[in-house]
N, C-alpha and C positions, 0 to 999 in steps of 0.2 A: 432625852438626856437633859439633865438640869445642871447648871453651874450655880452653886450656892456660895457666895462670897461673904456670908454673914460672919463667919469666924475671923475674917480678916478686917472687919470694921472696928472702929474705935468703940469703947464701952458706951460712950454717949449715944452713938448712932445705933448700936445694938439695942439700947433701951428704947429708942424711938421706933425701931422696926419691930420690936417684940410683939406688941398688941396685934398688928396686922398679920404677922407670921402665924400667930396662934389662931386667928380667924381663918386664914387660908388652910392651915393644917386641919382644923375641925371640918371645914367644908370638904376637903379632899377625903377625909375619913368617912364622911357621910356618903359621898359618891361611891367609894369603894364598898361600903357596907351594902348599899342599895344594889350595886352590881353583883356582889356575892350572893345576895338574896335571890336575884333573878336567875343566876346560874344554878343555884341550889334547887330552885323551883322548876328548872328545865325550860325557862322562857328565854334564855339567852345562852349561847355557846361561849365558853371562855375564849380568849384571844388565840390561844394555841390550837384549840379544837376547831375554831372557825377558820383559821388560816390553813390548817391541815385539810379540812374538808374542801375548801375552795381550791387548793392546789391539787388534791386528788381528783376532783371533778374536772378541772381544767386539763390535767395532764394524763388522762386515762390511757391514751394510746401512744404515748411518747416513749421512744427508746432512748436510753441514756448511754453515753460513753463511760468507760471506767474512769473513776476519779482518783484511783490509787495506783501506784506503780511499784513493782517489786524492788527496784533499785533506789527509789526515793528521788529520782531526778525528774524534774519537770521542765518542759520547754515553754518559755514565756511567749505569748502572742504579741505581735506589734512590730518590734524592730527585728530586722534580719541582718545577719552579719555576712 
């Protein structure tokens, strides 16, 4: 998650920040293109596939409790009345 306060800066500060922001953006685009190329070549799993594969391998024999209830009421854990 990123917090970008650029639009709240003064015009003068935006002008000072602009060259480095452009460099960072170009650098990030190169990284993303390189990663996309590796994924396309099959040398790297995408983050969703890698995460799903790891979870599937880890949780092969795990039984899960239902996570939906017909009446829509959920009991919160922690505090008891």
